[in-house]
N, CA, C and O atoms as CSV, one atom per row, in Angstrom:
chain,resi,resn,atom,element,x,y,z
A,1,MET,N,N,162.997,-26.374,-12.895
A,1,MET,CA,C,162.770,-27.540,-12.327
A,1,MET,C,C,161.803,-27.982,-11.173
A,1,MET,O,O,161.584,-29.111,-10.734
A,2,LYS,N,N,161.382,-26.983,-10.874
A,2,LYS,CA,C,160.370,-26.703,-9.705
A,2,LYS,C,C,159.043,-27.341,-10.394
A,2,LYS,O,O,158.374,-28.257,-9.916
A,3,ILE,N,N,158.771,-26.564,-11.798
A,3,ILE,CA,C,157.351,-26.408,-12.121
A,3,ILE,C,C,157.564,-27.876,-13.130
A,3,ILE,O,O,156.446,-28.041,-13.618
A,4,CYS,N,N,158.167,-28.607,-13.469
A,4,CYS,CA,C,158.332,-30.064,-14.339
A,4,CYS,C,C,157.863,-31.195,-13.063
A,4,CYS,O,O,156.975,-32.042,-13.153
A,5,LEU,N,N,158.670,-30.942,-11.974
A,5,LEU,CA,C,158.480,-31.783,-10.674
A,5,LEU,C,C,157.216,-31.779,-10.320
A,5,LEU,O,O,156.736,-32.815,-9.860
A,6,GLN,N,N,156.508,-30.736,-10.448
A,6,GLN,CA,C,154.948,-30.779,-10.083
A,6,GLN,C,C,154.112,-31.162,-10.831
A,6,GLN,O,O,153.074,-31.758,-10.542
A,7,ARG,N,N,154.670,-30.710,-12.317
A,7,ARG,CA,C,153.426,-32.054,-13.168
A,7,ARG,C,C,153.692,-33.465,-12.979
A,7,ARG,O,O,152.735,-34.129,-13.379
A,8,LEU,N,N,154.673,-34.195,-12.500
A,8,LEU,CA,C,154.953,-35.478,-12.526
A,8,LEU,C,C,154.478,-35.861,-11.104
A,8,LEU,O,O,154.286,-37.038,-10.800
A,9,LEU,N,N,154.335,-35.071,-10.439
A,9,LEU,CA,C,154.009,-35.608,-8.827
A,9,LEU,C,C,152.558,-35.478,-8.817
A,9,LEU,O,O,151.995,-36.523,-8.489
A,10,LEU,N,N,151.699,-34.381,-9.114
A,10,LEU,CA,C,150.626,-34.405,-9.383
A,10,LEU,C,C,149.852,-35.694,-9.761
A,10,LEU,O,O,149.095,-36.369,-9.065
A,11,PRO,N,N,150.241,-35.856,-11.043
A,11,PRO,CA,C,149.523,-37.088,-11.399
A,11,PRO,C,C,149.437,-38.333,-10.669
A,11,PRO,O,O,148.387,-38.941,-10.464
A,12,ALA,N,N,150.636,-38.698,-10.270
A,12,ALA,CA,C,151.233,-39.745,-9.773
A,12,ALA,C,C,150.657,-39.669,-7.834
A,12,ALA,O,O,150.681,-40.591,-7.019
A,13,LEU,N,N,150.318,-38.606,-7.687
A,13,LEU,CA,C,149.770,-38.851,-6.661
A,13,LEU,C,C,148.108,-39.088,-6.783
A,13,LEU,O,O,147.327,-39.703,-6.056
A,14,CYS,N,N,147.940,-38.419,-7.878
A,14,CYS,CA,C,146.247,-38.900,-8.354
A,14,CYS,C,C,145.692,-40.384,-8.265
A,14,CYS,O,O,144.709,-40.900,-7.732
A,15,ALA,N,N,146.888,-40.892,-9.116
A,15,ALA,CA,C,146.689,-42.426,-9.739
A,15,ALA,C,C,147.004,-42.892,-8.546
A,15,ALA,O,O,146.382,-43.952,-8.488
A,16,LEU,N,N,147.801,-42.709,-7.188
A,16,LEU,CA,C,147.889,-43.451,-6.453
A,16,LEU,C,C,146.732,-43.148,-4.848
A,16,LEU,O,O,147.013,-43.617,-3.745
A,17,ILE,N,N,145.760,-42.479,-5.067
A,17,ILE,CA,C,144.777,-42.042,-4.142
A,17,ILE,C,C,143.400,-42.986,-5.136
A,17,ILE,O,O,142.329,-43.410,-4.701
A,18,LEU,N,N,143.795,-43.044,-6.137
A,18,LEU,CA,C,142.478,-43.786,-6.533
A,18,LEU,C,C,143.133,-45.548,-6.781
A,18,LEU,O,O,142.255,-46.277,-7.243
A,19,LEU,N,N,143.969,-45.988,-6.632
A,19,LEU,CA,C,144.423,-46.542,-6.415
A,19,LEU,C,C,144.161,-47.451,-5.250
A,19,LEU,O,O,143.876,-48.649,-5.281
A,20,LEU,N,N,144.384,-46.282,-3.726
A,20,LEU,CA,C,144.489,-47.649,-2.577
A,20,LEU,C,C,142.791,-47.303,-2.354
A,20,LEU,O,O,142.311,-48.238,-1.714
A,21,GLY,N,N,141.770,-46.290,-2.669
A,21,GLY,CA,C,140.930,-46.402,-2.912
A,21,GLY,C,C,139.693,-47.504,-3.693
A,21,GLY,O,O,138.508,-47.533,-3.358
A,22,GLY,N,N,140.370,-48.428,-4.875
A,22,GLY,CA,C,139.857,-49.272,-4.947
A,22,GLY,C,C,139.927,-50.687,-4.411
A,22,GLY,O,O,139.371,-51.729,-4.759
A,23,CYS,N,N,141.226,-50.239,-2.963
A,23,CYS,CA,C,141.457,-51.669,-2.580
A,23,CYS,C,C,140.296,-51.663,-1.111
A,23,CYS,O,O,140.334,-52.471,-0.183
A,24,GLY,N,N,139.526,-50.748,-1.236
A,24,GLY,CA,C,138.625,-50.445,0.597
A,24,GLY,C,C,138.137,-51.377,0.847
A,24,GLY,O,O,138.265,-52.247,-0.014
A,25,ASN,N,N,137.274,-51.780,2.175
A,25,ASN,CA,C,136.978,-52.982,2.469
A,25,ASN,C,C,135.364,-52.680,2.009
A,25,ASN,O,O,134.549,-51.802,2.294
A,26,LYS,N,N,135.349,-53.983,1.073
A,26,LYS,CA,C,133.405,-53.934,1.023
A,26,LYS,C,C,132.795,-54.757,2.020
A,26,LYS,O,O,133.374,-55.652,2.636
A,27,GLN,N,N,131.486,-54.381,2.165
A,27,GLN,CA,C,130.702,-55.359,3.109
A,27,GLN,C,C,130.443,-56.344,2.256
A,27,GLN,O,O,129.963,-56.199,1.132
A,28,ASP,N,N,130.794,-57.491,2.840
A,28,ASP,CA,C,130.231,-59.104,2.113
A,28,ASP,C,C,129.037,-59.533,3.101
A,28,ASP,O,O,129.302,-60.139,4.138
A,29,PRO,N,N,127.548,-59.161,2.710
A,29,PRO,CA,C,126.434,-59.888,3.715
A,29,PRO,C,C,126.530,-61.155,4.102
A,29,PRO,O,O,125.979,-61.374,5.181
A,30,TYR,N,N,127.208,-62.359,3.425
A,30,TYR,CA,C,126.953,-63.817,3.459
A,30,TYR,C,C,129.225,-63.963,4.071
A,30,TYR,O,O,129.887,-65.001,4.078
A,31,ASN,N,N,129.645,-62.751,4.398
A,31,ASN,CA,C,130.672,-63.566,4.776
A,31,ASN,C,C,131.630,-64.354,4.135
A,31,ASN,O,O,132.419,-65.005,4.819
A,32,GLN,N,N,131.674,-64.389,2.757
A,32,GLN,CA,C,132.482,-65.035,2.078
A,32,GLN,C,C,134.097,-64.854,2.271
A,32,GLN,O,O,134.420,-63.669,2.179
A,33,ALA,N,N,135.067,-65.645,2.488
A,33,ALA,CA,C,136.355,-65.616,2.113
A,33,ALA,C,C,136.850,-65.257,0.854
A,33,ALA,O,O,136.484,-65.760,-0.208
A,34,SER,N,N,137.864,-64.194,1.020
A,34,SER,CA,C,138.041,-63.172,-0.266
A,34,SER,C,C,138.989,-64.288,-0.923
A,34,SER,O,O,138.674,-64.555,-2.083
A,35,VAL,N,N,139.937,-64.896,-0.481
A,35,VAL,CA,C,140.713,-65.773,-1.173
A,35,VAL,C,C,140.275,-67.438,-0.601
A,35,VAL,O,O,139.413,-67.742,0.223
A,36,GLY,N,N,141.182,-68.303,-1.351
A,36,GLY,CA,C,140.397,-69.512,-1.158
A,36,GLY,C,C,139.214,-70.273,-1.598
A,36,GLY,O,O,138.544,-70.011,-2.597
A,37,VAL,N,N,139.042,-71.110,-0.875
A,37,VAL,CA,C,137.619,-72.016,-1.233
A,37,VAL,C,C,136.365,-71.570,-0.343
A,37,VAL,O,O,136.087,-71.569,0.856
A,38,THR,N,N,135.822,-71.236,-1.397
A,38,THR,CA,C,134.486,-70.588,-0.262
A,38,THR,C,C,133.530,-72.022,-0.018
A,38,THR,O,O,133.430,-72.953,-0.817
A,39,GLU,N,N,132.961,-71.920,1.139
A,39,GLU,CA,C,131.857,-73.084,1.056
A,39,GLU,C,C,130.665,-72.905,0.326
A,39,GLU,O,O,130.301,-71.729,0.292
A,40,ALA,N,N,129.754,-73.923,-0.426
A,40,ALA,CA,C,129.258,-74.490,-1.441
A,40,ALA,C,C,127.872,-73.754,-1.105
A,40,ALA,O,O,127.678,-73.880,0.104
A,41,ILE,N,N,126.917,-73.089,-1.666
A,41,ILE,CA,C,125.455,-72.537,-1.308
A,41,ILE,C,C,124.781,-74.182,-0.892
A,41,ILE,O,O,125.163,-75.333,-1.101
A,42,LEU,N,N,123.724,-73.629,-0.280
A,42,LEU,CA,C,122.593,-75.404,-0.134
A,42,LEU,C,C,121.474,-74.881,-0.561
A,42,LEU,O,O,121.134,-73.732,-0.280
A,43,VAL,N,N,120.890,-75.567,-1.181
A,43,VAL,CA,C,119.841,-75.813,-1.659
A,43,VAL,C,C,118.727,-76.760,-1.640
A,43,VAL,O,O,118.476,-77.234,-2.748
A,44,GLU,N,N,118.066,-77.121,-0.769
A,44,GLU,CA,C,116.855,-77.617,-0.441
A,44,GLU,C,C,115.739,-77.979,-1.219
A,44,GLU,O,O,114.707,-77.363,-0.953
A,45,LEU,N,N,115.693,-78.681,-1.964
A,45,LEU,CA,C,114.417,-79.074,-2.644
A,45,LEU,C,C,113.503,-79.814,-2.351
A,45,LEU,O,O,113.892,-80.939,-2.038
A,46,THR,N,N,111.474,-79.528,-2.287
A,46,THR,CA,C,111.155,-79.599,-1.817
A,46,THR,C,C,110.047,-80.076,-2.352
A,46,THR,O,O,109.749,-79.193,-3.156
A,47,VAL,N,N,108.995,-81.157,-2.450
A,47,VAL,CA,C,108.149,-81.536,-3.482
A,47,VAL,C,C,106.878,-81.526,-2.455
A,47,VAL,O,O,106.736,-82.441,-1.644
A,48,ILE,N,N,105.857,-80.304,-2.551
A,48,ILE,CA,C,104.524,-80.625,-1.844
A,48,ILE,C,C,103.399,-80.751,-2.372
A,48,ILE,O,O,102.989,-79.766,-2.987
A,49,PRO,N,N,102.601,-81.869,-2.324
A,49,PRO,CA,C,102.450,-82.613,-1.381
A,49,PRO,C,C,102.922,-83.924,-1.678
A,49,PRO,O,O,102.738,-84.441,-2.780
A,50,GLY,N,N,103.710,-84.657,-0.454
A,50,GLY,CA,C,104.253,-85.779,-0.968
A,50,GLY,C,C,103.847,-86.578,-1.892
A,50,GLY,O,O,104.813,-86.897,-2.584
A,51,GLU,N,N,102.163,-87.425,-2.509
A,51,GLU,CA,C,102.241,-87.636,-3.277
A,51,GLU,C,C,100.727,-86.757,-3.933
A,51,GLU,O,O,99.797,-86.245,-3.310
A,52,VAL,N,N,100.957,-86.850,-5.283
A,52,VAL,CA,C,100.799,-86.162,-5.541
A,52,VAL,C,C,99.153,-86.673,-6.719
A,52,VAL,O,O,99.153,-87.788,-7.240
A,53,LYS,N,N,98.177,-85.884,-6.905
A,53,LYS,CA,C,96.969,-86.572,-7.998
A,53,LYS,C,C,97.008,-85.400,-9.089
A,53,LYS,O,O,97.497,-84.270,-9.084
A,54,VAL,N,N,96.215,-86.220,-10.120
A,54,VAL,CA,C,96.332,-85.439,-11.154
A,54,VAL,C,C,95.415,-84.239,-11.216
A,54,VAL,O,O,94.235,-84.579,-11.126
A,55,GLY,N,N,95.634,-82.711,-11.364
A,55,GLY,CA,C,94.756,-81.849,-11.445
A,55,GLY,C,C,94.995,-81.056,-10.324
A,55,GLY,O,O,94.659,-79.873,-10.381
A,56,GLU,N,N,95.936,-81.853,-8.503
A,56,GLU,CA,C,96.045,-80.908,-7.606
A,56,GLU,C,C,97.052,-80.267,-8.002
A,56,GLU,O,O,97.818,-80.360,-8.961
A,57,SER,N,N,96.919,-79.436,-6.913
A,57,SER,CA,C,97.912,-78.031,-6.641
A,57,SER,C,C,99.655,-78.682,-5.944
A,57,SER,O,O,99.873,-79.083,-4.801
A,58,ILE,N,N,100.601,-78.584,-7.056
A,58,ILE,CA,C,101.646,-79.326,-6.464
A,58,ILE,C,C,102.751,-77.655,-6.006
A,58,ILE,O,O,103.014,-76.590,-6.564
A,59,ARG,N,N,103.014,-78.199,-4.956
A,59,ARG,CA,C,104.083,-76.613,-4.991
A,59,ARG,C,C,105.841,-77.391,-4.680
A,59,ARG,O,O,106.291,-78.409,-4.153
A,60,PHE,N,N,106.229,-76.488,-5.197
A,60,PHE,CA,C,108.035,-76.503,-5.538
A,60,PHE,C,C,108.831,-76.158,-4.459
A,60,PHE,O,O,107.909,-75.647,-3.825
A,61,GLU,N,N,109.578,-76.048,-3.890
A,61,GLU,CA,C,110.392,-75.079,-2.716
A,61,GLU,C,C,111.223,-74.992,-3.150
A,61,GLU,O,O,111.499,-76.087,-3.640
A,62,ALA,N,N,112.264,-74.006,-3.424
A,62,ALA,CA,C,114.113,-74.526,-2.959
A,62,ALA,C,C,114.356,-73.352,-2.207
A,62,ALA,O,O,114.269,-72.164,-2.517
A,63,LYS,N,N,114.635,-73.846,-1.297
A,63,LYS,CA,C,115.672,-73.208,0.346
A,63,LYS,C,C,116.691,-72.958,0.005
A,63,LYS,O,O,117.236,-74.029,-0.263
A,64,VAL,N,N,117.399,-72.097,-0.183
A,64,VAL,CA,C,118.770,-71.376,-0.654
A,64,VAL,C,C,119.570,-70.782,0.553
A,64,VAL,O,O,119.442,-69.592,0.840
A,65,THR,N,N,120.543,-71.762,1.386
A,65,THR,CA,C,121.322,-71.085,2.406
A,65,THR,C,C,122.621,-70.825,2.173
A,65,THR,O,O,123.116,-71.771,1.562
A,66,TYR,N,N,123.529,-69.815,2.423
A,66,TYR,CA,C,124.885,-70.144,2.145
A,66,TYR,C,C,125.768,-69.744,3.899
A,66,TYR,O,O,125.977,-68.566,4.192
A,67,GLN,N,N,126.086,-70.630,4.643
A,67,GLN,CA,C,126.599,-70.782,6.212
A,67,GLN,C,C,125.173,-70.623,6.850
A,67,GLN,O,O,125.140,-69.601,7.535
A,68,ASP,N,N,124.104,-71.240,6.844
A,68,ASP,CA,C,123.100,-71.438,7.382
A,68,ASP,C,C,122.682,-69.428,7.564
A,68,ASP,O,O,122.222,-68.796,8.515
A,69,GLN,N,N,123.098,-69.014,6.238
A,69,GLN,CA,C,122.090,-67.958,6.693
A,69,GLN,C,C,120.855,-67.976,5.096
A,69,GLN,O,O,121.142,-68.554,4.048
A,70,PRO,N,N,119.830,-67.370,5.283
A,70,PRO,CA,C,119.165,-67.043,3.806
A,70,PRO,C,C,119.419,-66.222,2.820
A,70,PRO,O,O,119.494,-65.003,2.973
A,71,VAL,N,N,119.605,-66.936,1.506
A,71,VAL,CA,C,119.794,-66.198,-0.069
A,71,VAL,C,C,118.888,-65.770,-0.439
A,71,VAL,O,O,118.168,-66.593,-1.004
A,72,ASP,N,N,118.358,-64.352,-0.383
A,72,ASP,CA,C,117.067,-63.996,-0.530
A,72,ASP,C,C,117.882,-63.279,-2.105
A,72,ASP,O,O,117.017,-63.007,-2.936
A,73,ASP,N,N,118.865,-63.063,-2.433
A,73,ASP,CA,C,118.992,-62.080,-3.732
A,73,ASP,C,C,119.868,-63.330,-4.730
A,73,ASP,O,O,120.602,-62.960,-5.646
A,74,ALA,N,N,119.751,-64.218,-4.537
A,74,ALA,CA,C,119.862,-65.503,-5.994
A,74,ALA,C,C,120.431,-64.623,-7.370
A,74,ALA,O,O,119.878,-63.569,-7.683
A,75,LYS,N,N,121.276,-65.023,-7.939
A,75,LYS,CA,C,121.262,-64.714,-9.386
A,75,LYS,C,C,119.886,-64.726,-10.207
A,75,LYS,O,O,119.180,-63.875,-10.748
A,76,GLU,N,N,119.857,-66.080,-10.034
A,76,GLU,CA,C,118.675,-66.603,-10.792
A,76,GLU,C,C,118.069,-68.097,-10.091
A,76,GLU,O,O,118.553,-68.891,-9.284
A,77,VAL,N,N,117.294,-68.058,-10.535
A,77,VAL,CA,C,116.434,-69.531,-9.642
A,77,VAL,C,C,115.407,-70.154,-10.483
A,77,VAL,O,O,114.516,-69.308,-10.557
A,78,MET,N,N,115.038,-71.261,-11.203
A,78,MET,CA,C,114.545,-71.733,-12.167
A,78,MET,C,C,114.342,-73.070,-12.002
A,78,MET,O,O,115.293,-73.822,-11.791
A,79,PHE,N,N,113.021,-73.526,-12.085
A,79,PHE,CA,C,112.396,-74.735,-11.818
A,79,PHE,C,C,112.170,-75.614,-12.891
A,79,PHE,O,O,111.065,-75.450,-13.408
A,80,GLU,N,N,112.963,-76.620,-13.460
A,80,GLU,CA,C,112.705,-77.694,-14.835
A,80,GLU,C,C,111.931,-78.662,-14.349
A,80,GLU,O,O,112.228,-79.412,-13.419
A,81,LEU,N,N,110.875,-78.657,-15.007
A,81,LEU,CA,C,110.021,-79.998,-14.767
A,81,LEU,C,C,109.985,-80.393,-16.023
A,81,LEU,O,O,109.727,-79.612,-16.939
A,82,VAL,N,N,110.331,-82.092,-16.256
A,82,VAL,CA,C,110.360,-82.882,-16.762
A,82,VAL,C,C,109.852,-84.375,-16.416
A,82,VAL,O,O,110.249,-85.040,-15.460
A,83,ARG,N,N,108.562,-84.916,-17.714
A,83,ARG,CA,C,108.231,-86.131,-17.429
A,83,ARG,C,C,109.601,-87.270,-17.502
A,83,ARG,O,O,110.515,-86.952,-18.263
A,84,THR,N,N,109.702,-88.282,-16.896
A,84,THR,CA,C,110.695,-89.056,-16.862
A,84,THR,C,C,110.206,-90.551,-16.895
A,84,THR,O,O,110.632,-91.395,-16.106
A,85,ASP,N,N,109.225,-90.820,-17.928
A,85,ASP,CA,C,108.616,-92.301,-18.126
A,85,ASP,C,C,108.804,-92.321,-19.816
A,85,ASP,O,O,108.242,-93.137,-20.546
A,86,GLY,N,N,109.368,-91.659,-20.099
A,86,GLY,CA,C,109.702,-91.601,-21.609
A,86,GLY,C,C,108.496,-91.183,-22.818
A,86,GLY,O,O,108.593,-91.214,-24.045
A,87,SER,N,N,107.129,-90.713,-21.778
A,87,SER,CA,C,106.388,-90.297,-22.756
A,87,SER,C,C,106.797,-89.011,-23.609
A,87,SER,O,O,105.899,-88.893,-24.444
A,88,THR,N,N,107.422,-88.330,-23.730
A,88,THR,CA,C,107.725,-86.881,-23.905
A,88,THR,C,C,109.072,-86.606,-23.439
A,88,THR,O,O,109.562,-87.042,-22.397
A,89,ASP,N,N,109.738,-85.707,-24.448
A,89,ASP,CA,C,111.050,-85.149,-24.248
A,89,ASP,C,C,111.124,-83.559,-23.786
A,89,ASP,O,O,112.150,-82.936,-23.512
A,90,GLU,N,N,109.808,-83.087,-23.775
A,90,GLU,CA,C,109.709,-81.917,-23.342
A,90,GLU,C,C,110.071,-81.501,-21.798
A,90,GLU,O,O,110.385,-82.212,-20.843
A,91,SER,N,N,109.906,-80.061,-21.913
A,91,SER,CA,C,110.289,-79.493,-20.219
A,91,SER,C,C,109.467,-79.087,-20.459
A,91,SER,O,O,108.658,-79.237,-21.375
A,92,VAL,N,N,109.619,-77.991,-18.969
A,92,VAL,CA,C,108.869,-76.633,-18.940
A,92,VAL,C,C,109.886,-76.121,-17.858
A,92,VAL,O,O,110.552,-76.795,-17.072
A,93,MET,N,N,109.847,-75.039,-17.981
A,93,MET,CA,C,110.670,-73.961,-17.016
A,93,MET,C,C,110.425,-73.151,-16.544
A,93,MET,O,O,110.276,-72.185,-17.293
A,94,GLU,N,N,110.231,-72.928,-15.268
A,94,GLU,CA,C,109.727,-71.290,-14.412
A,94,GLU,C,C,110.739,-70.334,-13.719
A,94,GLU,O,O,111.541,-70.625,-12.832
A,95,THR,N,N,110.527,-69.125,-14.317
A,95,THR,CA,C,111.875,-68.550,-13.690
A,95,THR,C,C,111.179,-67.872,-12.469
A,95,THR,O,O,110.098,-67.378,-12.789
A,96,VAL,N,N,111.549,-67.699,-11.007
A,96,VAL,CA,C,111.009,-67.063,-9.660
A,96,VAL,C,C,111.744,-66.424,-8.983
A,96,VAL,O,O,112.949,-66.474,-9.231
A,97,SER,N,N,111.172,-65.481,-7.729
A,97,SER,CA,C,111.715,-64.607,-7.271
A,97,SER,C,C,111.451,-65.171,-6.049
A,97,SER,O,O,110.495,-65.918,-5.841
A,98,SER,N,N,112.351,-64.807,-5.149
A,98,SER,CA,C,112.445,-64.939,-3.498
A,98,SER,C,C,111.173,-64.477,-2.742
A,98,SER,O,O,110.793,-63.306,-2.717
A,99,SER,N,N,110.550,-65.522,-2.126
A,99,SER,CA,C,109.322,-64.545,-1.199
A,99,SER,C,C,110.174,-65.073,0.326
A,99,SER,O,O,110.034,-66.004,1.119
A,100,GLY,N,N,110.922,-64.121,0.215
A,100,GLY,CA,C,111.677,-64.194,1.927
A,100,GLY,C,C,112.353,-65.793,2.428
A,100,GLY,O,O,111.963,-66.877,1.996
A,101,GLU,N,N,113.321,-65.603,3.322
A,101,GLU,CA,C,114.013,-66.536,4.283
A,101,GLU,C,C,114.581,-67.307,3.698
A,101,GLU,O,O,114.701,-68.464,4.100
A,102,GLY,N,N,115.174,-66.795,2.390
A,102,GLY,CA,C,115.528,-67.817,1.420
A,102,GLY,C,C,114.681,-68.674,0.410
A,102,GLY,O,O,115.209,-69.303,-0.507
A,103,LEU,N,N,113.484,-68.654,0.620
A,103,LEU,CA,C,112.560,-69.618,-0.076
A,103,LEU,C,C,111.949,-69.350,-1.683
A,103,LEU,O,O,111.015,-68.701,-2.153
A,104,TYR,N,N,112.589,-69.871,-2.008
A,104,TYR,CA,C,112.006,-69.587,-3.701
A,104,TYR,C,C,110.738,-70.677,-4.163
A,104,TYR,O,O,111.097,-71.853,-4.209
A,105,VAL,N,N,109.446,-70.427,-4.472
A,105,VAL,CA,C,108.203,-71.117,-4.952
A,105,VAL,C,C,108.123,-70.808,-5.938
A,105,VAL,O,O,108.515,-69.824,-6.565
A,106,TRP,N,N,107.153,-72.346,-6.339
A,106,TRP,CA,C,106.447,-72.189,-7.753
A,106,TRP,C,C,105.605,-73.542,-7.683
A,106,TRP,O,O,105.962,-74.720,-7.664
A,107,GLU,N,N,104.043,-72.779,-7.645
A,107,GLU,CA,C,103.129,-73.493,-7.996
A,107,GLU,C,C,102.575,-74.226,-9.468
A,107,GLU,O,O,102.879,-73.809,-10.585
A,108,THR,N,N,101.837,-75.218,-9.237
A,108,THR,CA,C,101.597,-75.600,-10.819
A,108,THR,C,C,100.417,-76.895,-10.853
A,108,THR,O,O,100.291,-77.401,-9.738
A,109,SER,N,N,99.974,-77.208,-11.391
A,109,SER,CA,C,99.080,-78.569,-11.275
A,109,SER,C,C,99.360,-79.317,-12.805
A,109,SER,O,O,99.644,-78.634,-13.788
A,110,LEU,N,N,99.211,-81.141,-12.875
A,110,LEU,CA,C,99.877,-81.612,-13.858
A,110,LEU,C,C,98.217,-82.798,-14.128
A,110,LEU,O,O,97.414,-83.258,-13.317
A,111,ASP,N,N,98.298,-82.877,-15.258
A,111,ASP,CA,C,96.899,-83.004,-16.036
A,111,ASP,C,C,97.078,-84.535,-16.432
A,111,ASP,O,O,96.234,-85.400,-16.665
A,112,GLU,N,N,98.247,-84.564,-16.429
A,112,GLU,CA,C,98.097,-86.301,-16.572
A,112,GLU,C,C,99.409,-87.105,-15.717
A,112,GLU,O,O,100.500,-86.634,-15.398
A,113,ALA,N,N,98.814,-88.597,-15.465
A,113,ALA,CA,C,99.611,-89.378,-14.753
A,113,ALA,C,C,101.008,-89.421,-15.137
A,113,ALA,O,O,101.284,-89.371,-16.336
A,114,GLY,N,N,101.850,-89.501,-14.333
A,114,GLY,CA,C,103.340,-90.540,-14.523
A,114,GLY,C,C,104.150,-89.988,-13.674
A,114,GLY,O,O,103.782,-89.290,-12.729
A,115,GLU,N,N,105.496,-90.308,-14.000
A,115,GLU,CA,C,106.500,-90.423,-13.369
A,115,GLU,C,C,107.339,-88.525,-13.929
A,115,GLU,O,O,107.712,-88.217,-15.061
A,116,TYR,N,N,107.371,-87.845,-12.948
A,116,TYR,CA,C,108.171,-86.835,-13.194
A,116,TYR,C,C,109.902,-86.042,-12.136
A,116,TYR,O,O,110.541,-86.186,-11.093
A,117,GLU,N,N,109.875,-85.589,-12.846
A,117,GLU,CA,C,111.072,-85.156,-12.354
A,117,GLU,C,C,111.367,-83.312,-11.878
A,117,GLU,O,O,110.952,-82.444,-12.645
A,118,VAL,N,N,111.746,-83.112,-11.204
A,118,VAL,CA,C,111.748,-81.434,-10.937
A,118,VAL,C,C,112.854,-81.169,-10.727
A,118,VAL,O,O,113.275,-82.014,-9.937
A,119,THR,N,N,113.839,-80.262,-11.044
A,119,THR,CA,C,114.980,-79.649,-10.981
A,119,THR,C,C,115.276,-78.232,-10.708
A,119,THR,O,O,115.091,-77.461,-11.650
A,120,SER,N,N,115.832,-77.599,-9.252
A,120,SER,CA,C,115.971,-76.174,-8.995
A,120,SER,C,C,117.588,-76.058,-9.553
A,120,SER,O,O,118.660,-76.589,-9.263
A,121,HIS,N,N,116.999,-74.827,-10.732
A,121,HIS,CA,C,118.805,-74.427,-11.412
A,121,HIS,C,C,118.828,-73.015,-10.098
A,121,HIS,O,O,117.947,-72.195,-9.844
A,122,VAL,N,N,120.319,-73.211,-9.431
A,122,VAL,CA,C,120.045,-71.871,-8.633
A,122,VAL,C,C,121.101,-71.701,-9.056
A,122,VAL,O,O,121.863,-72.610,-9.383
A,123,THR,N,N,121.431,-70.058,-9.153
A,123,THR,CA,C,122.307,-69.066,-9.208
A,123,THR,C,C,122.709,-68.119,-8.287
A,123,THR,O,O,122.417,-66.929,-8.405
A,124,ALA,N,N,123.476,-68.650,-7.216
A,124,ALA,CA,C,123.765,-67.201,-6.105
A,124,ALA,C,C,125.066,-67.172,-6.163
A,124,ALA,O,O,125.583,-67.899,-7.011
A,125,LEU,N,N,126.118,-66.184,-5.133
A,125,LEU,CA,C,127.295,-65.815,-4.606
A,125,LEU,C,C,127.885,-67.013,-5.706
A,125,LEU,O,O,128.209,-68.153,-5.375
A,126,ASP,N,N,127.927,-66.558,-6.824
A,126,ASP,CA,C,129.116,-67.051,-8.462
A,126,ASP,C,C,129.082,-68.463,-8.350
A,126,ASP,O,O,130.002,-69.034,-8.936
A,127,GLN,N,N,127.968,-69.439,-7.534
A,127,GLN,CA,C,128.049,-70.824,-7.299
A,127,GLN,C,C,126.544,-71.184,-8.310
A,127,GLN,O,O,125.503,-70.527,-8.298
A,128,HIS,N,N,126.797,-72.232,-9.009
A,128,HIS,CA,C,125.430,-72.842,-9.292
A,128,HIS,C,C,125.008,-74.778,-8.770
A,128,HIS,O,O,125.767,-75.745,-8.839
A,129,SER,N,N,123.586,-74.733,-8.296
A,129,SER,CA,C,123.420,-75.902,-7.642
A,129,SER,C,C,122.081,-76.780,-8.490
A,129,SER,O,O,121.187,-76.055,-8.927
A,130,MET,N,N,122.027,-77.391,-8.582
A,130,MET,CA,C,120.790,-78.799,-9.040
A,130,MET,C,C,120.044,-79.699,-8.927
A,130,MET,O,O,119.707,-80.597,-9.698
A,131,PRO,N,N,119.695,-79.366,-7.610
A,131,PRO,CA,C,118.953,-80.515,-7.271
A,131,PRO,C,C,117.540,-81.186,-7.678
A,131,PRO,O,O,116.361,-80.853,-7.560
A,132,SER,N,N,117.964,-81.862,-8.006
A,132,SER,CA,C,116.310,-82.865,-8.496
A,132,SER,C,C,115.659,-84.069,-7.513
A,132,SER,O,O,116.181,-84.955,-6.837
A,133,GLU,N,N,114.714,-83.796,-7.683
A,133,GLU,CA,C,113.142,-85.133,-7.095
A,133,GLU,C,C,112.824,-85.251,-7.893
A,133,GLU,O,O,112.773,-84.469,-8.842
A,134,THR,N,N,112.389,-86.599,-7.762
A,134,THR,CA,C,111.378,-87.501,-8.676
A,134,THR,C,C,110.304,-87.362,-7.785
A,134,THR,O,O,110.393,-87.207,-6.567
A,135,PHE,N,N,108.809,-87.454,-8.773
A,135,PHE,CA,C,107.621,-88.081,-7.883
A,135,PHE,C,C,106.659,-88.593,-9.031
A,135,PHE,O,O,106.723,-88.551,-10.259
A,136,ILE,N,N,106.037,-88.930,-8.418
A,136,ILE,CA,C,104.690,-90.188,-9.372
A,136,ILE,C,C,103.465,-88.889,-8.821
A,136,ILE,O,O,103.261,-88.356,-7.730
A,137,VAL,N,N,102.812,-88.738,-10.240
A,137,VAL,CA,C,101.651,-88.154,-9.939
A,137,VAL,C,C,100.416,-89.374,-10.470
A,137,VAL,O,O,100.418,-89.837,-11.610
A,138,ASN,N,N,99.322,-89.792,-9.316
A,138,ASN,CA,C,98.710,-90.629,-9.610
A,138,ASN,C,C,97.113,-89.926,-10.157
A,138,ASN,O,O,96.693,-88.807,-9.862
A,139,GLU,N,N,96.447,-90.927,-10.993
A,139,GLU,CA,C,95.147,-90.636,-11.371
A,139,GLU,C,C,94.179,-90.341,-10.564
A,139,GLU,O,O,93.057,-90.099,-11.008
C-alpha cells in the first residue's frame, strides 16, 4: 500500500508544482490590467511638411504611446499611401520599425500633384489603430 500511495502522490505533486509555476507574476512593461478593459493605444499621425510640393521629401510620423509611455515594440507598423482624387485605385504600403521614443517614420517623395491620404496601420499590445491624414501635393 505504501508503494502505491507514493506512485500516486509524486505525479500529483509534480503537476501541482507545474500548475502553480504557470501562475507566476509576469512583468508587464506597460502596466496593462490583467482583467477588464485596457486603455487604448494612442497613435498620433503627422505629415511633414504641411504643404507638400512635387518631388519634395515628405516625412510621415506615427507616434505610438500607451498610458503616456512610448511603445517601441509594436508588432507591426505600416504606412499606406493612396491618391484620393479618383485618378487611381493603387496604394503603396511601407512597413517601418521604431526609431525610438515610440516614433515610427517613413520618408518618400511624390512625383504627381493631387490629393493623397496616408493611413498608419499600427498593431501593438493586442490592439490595432488606423489614423489617417489627407494632404495635397502641389506643382
